N, C-alpha and C positions, 0 to 999 in steps of 0.2 A: 888086448882090449881095445887098447887107443884108435888100433886100424878099424874094428869092428863099429866105435861110433863112426870114424870117419866115412866109414862104411853107409851105415844107417843115413848119415848126415847128408852125404850126396844122393843117397835115394829118397830121401825126404827132398831133396832140392827138386829130384827129378817126378818126383807125384806133388809137389807143388807148382812144379811147371806145367805140368800135365791137367793138374784141374783148371791153374788157369788155361788154358786153353779152352776145358771144356764151358768153363765161363762166358770165355770169350763167341765162341759157338754158340753159348747161350743166348747172350745177348743180341745173337742176329736173328733168332728163329722167333720173336714175337714178330720182325716184320715179314718173316716169311708166313708165318699163322696168320697175321694178320690179311696177308694176300691173299688166304686160302679160305680167309672168313667173309672177304670182300665180294670170292669168286661164290661162294658159296650163295651167297645171298642173292646177288645178282642173278644165279640158274635158279631159287626160291621162285625170284619176282617174274621171271620168263613162263616158269611154268602155272604160275598165279595166273599171269595175265591169260595165256592158254586154255586154261580152264576157262577164267569168264570169257573167251571170246565163245568157246564153244557152248559154253549155256545159253548165252545170249543168243546163239546162231538157232539154239532148239526151242527157246522162248519164241522167238521168228516165227520159226517153222510153224507153230502149234498156232500163232494169231493167223497167220494166212491161211493155215486149214480153216481154220474158225469163219475168217468172214470170207472163205469158200462155200464152204457150207447155207451162210446165213445168203449171198447172194445167189444160190442155187434154190432158197426158200422164198427166195421174194421173188425171183424169177415166176417159182411155181403159182404163187397166189397172182401174180400180175396177168399170168394166162387164164386159170381160174376168173379172173376179175374181168375180163376181156371179153370171155363168153359168156358169162352172165352179161356184160355189157350189151352185148348182139340181142340175146333171148328179150332183154329190154326194150332196143332201141328196134323191134319186127313191127312194122308198118300193122300186120291184120291185127296185131297184139296191142296195140294202141288204136286202135277201131275198137275193140272188143270192149278196152276199159273205158272210154268216151260213153260208149254205147250205155254199160252196165252201170257206172259209179254215175259218171257224170248228168245221164240219160239225154245223152246229145245224141240227135239222128242225122245218119249222111246223107247229103242232099242229091238230091235225084241228076243222073247225066246232064239232062238236056239245063240249058243258058237259061237264065233269069234276066230279064232288062230289069235293069234299074234307073230310077227316073232322076234327072239332076232338078232339086227340090231348091238349093244354092247355085248362084253363080260365081263362077273363078273369078273375077274380080271382083264379089263382096269379100269374099276369104282374107283377100290379100291386103285390106284396109287394117 
């Protein structure tokens, strides 16, 4: 019986040693788990940054597309206004408007002499 007690004490000492080894190993694990946690956080931040950049690129592409459409509309409107300007600046149209609306008469083709009523020296004073 004494032998059994001694053996059990020896076994207990061995188990106590194993438990101490496990405890020592577990004490070092938080450092490892902290490293893993830091690594996961860094990877998560990199992924978030990548997604943010892709979203920003898509937004800028949509903005550029909208500006291109707006530029095209402005160019079309500009061309339309130029044709209207050419129509309105036509000489025949101006003569017709002057005759119809303003009741002006187009002068004859011969030159009319103009008499000088005042001398140039009188006007300069």
